[in-house]
N, C-alpha and C positions, 0 to 999 in steps of 0.2 A: 678632338677623339679625346684626350685627357680628362679635359673638364666634363665630358659626357660621362666617363667612366667614374669620375669623381661623384658627381650627382647622382648617377645610378647607384653607386656603393651608398652613398648616404641615404636614399630611398629606400634602399633594402634594409639599411641597418634600422631606420624609423619603423621598417613596417614590422619587421622582427621584436624590436622593443615593445610595439604596442599590441602585439599579439595577446597578452595575457589579459590586457585591458579590455579586448573585444569578446573574449571568452566569457560568455555570460548563460546562466541557466534561463528556464522558462518558470516565469513566476506561478502560472497556473499549475504547472506539474509540482512544483514547489509546495504549494498548499496542499496537495493531497499528500505527498512525501512528508510533510511535516507534521502529519496528524498527531502522532505520537507525541511531539513536542508541546503540544497546545496544553496538557495537563499542567504543565509546569511555568511555560513560557506564555502560555495564552494564544487563542488563534488569532488574535489583533497582534500579538507580539508584545503585549504591554502587560507582565506578569503583575500580578495584583499583589503577590506575596514578596517582600524585599528580599528575600535569601535567592530568588531567581532572576537572574538577568534580563532586562527587557532587550528584545531583539529589535523591535520596528524601529525601520529607519537607521539600523547601524550600516557601517559601509560594507558593501558585497564582499570585496576582498577581504576585511577583517573577518566577517562571519566564515568565510571558505577556510582562511587559515584556523581559525580556532577549532573548527570540526575537524580537519586533518590532524591539529594537535591531540585531539583527545583520542583519534582514531588510533593514531600511532603511538601512544603514549608519552609525548613531550609534555602533556599535560595528565594530571591525574585525578581522574573523577569515576568510581565505579559506575556511577549511573550514566554518566556522558560515554564512557567507554563502552558500555553495553549497546547503548543507542546507536552510536557511530561506527559501530564493528562491522556492521553490512552495508553501510553505505558507499556507494561508487561516486567516482570524481563528477559523473554526472548529478547523480543524486542531491550531492553537496553543491554542486552549482545552482542546482534548481531551488534548494531550500535557501540558500544565500539570496538568492534573487525574490523569492517571496518576500523574507523578511526586509529586506532591505527597499523593497519597494512599498513598504506600509509607513503611515505616519507615526511618529514619534508622539509620547504624550510627555516626553521631558523635553522642554523647551528653555529651562533655564536648571541652574545648578545652585540656585538661591535655597538654603534650608537643606541642602544635601551635601556641604562642605563644612569641614571643622572650621568654627569661626565663625561662621553666619549668625 
């Protein structure tokens, strides 16, 4: 009985710990919701202008974190603050799912790191 409770407790802890990993958005909805992002970051997530980050292929969780940080003011950028102000948690999950699903054009850091 004690072993069964231990295994059950371990299983529940594992399920709860992995829940955020399972929370994912809908990439198709994200493409629609990210339309305002295309001007700077590109529809394919590979911004042409180097002042804008390339979002294609970034980690889903990272994109979500950054969007939440712009929204709540932990990151300061007036343009991004305006874009993220009206996004719901679901919108952020969907946009992150879209951009993280795209292929990146950065396959190497050669020429992008000082000293290369």
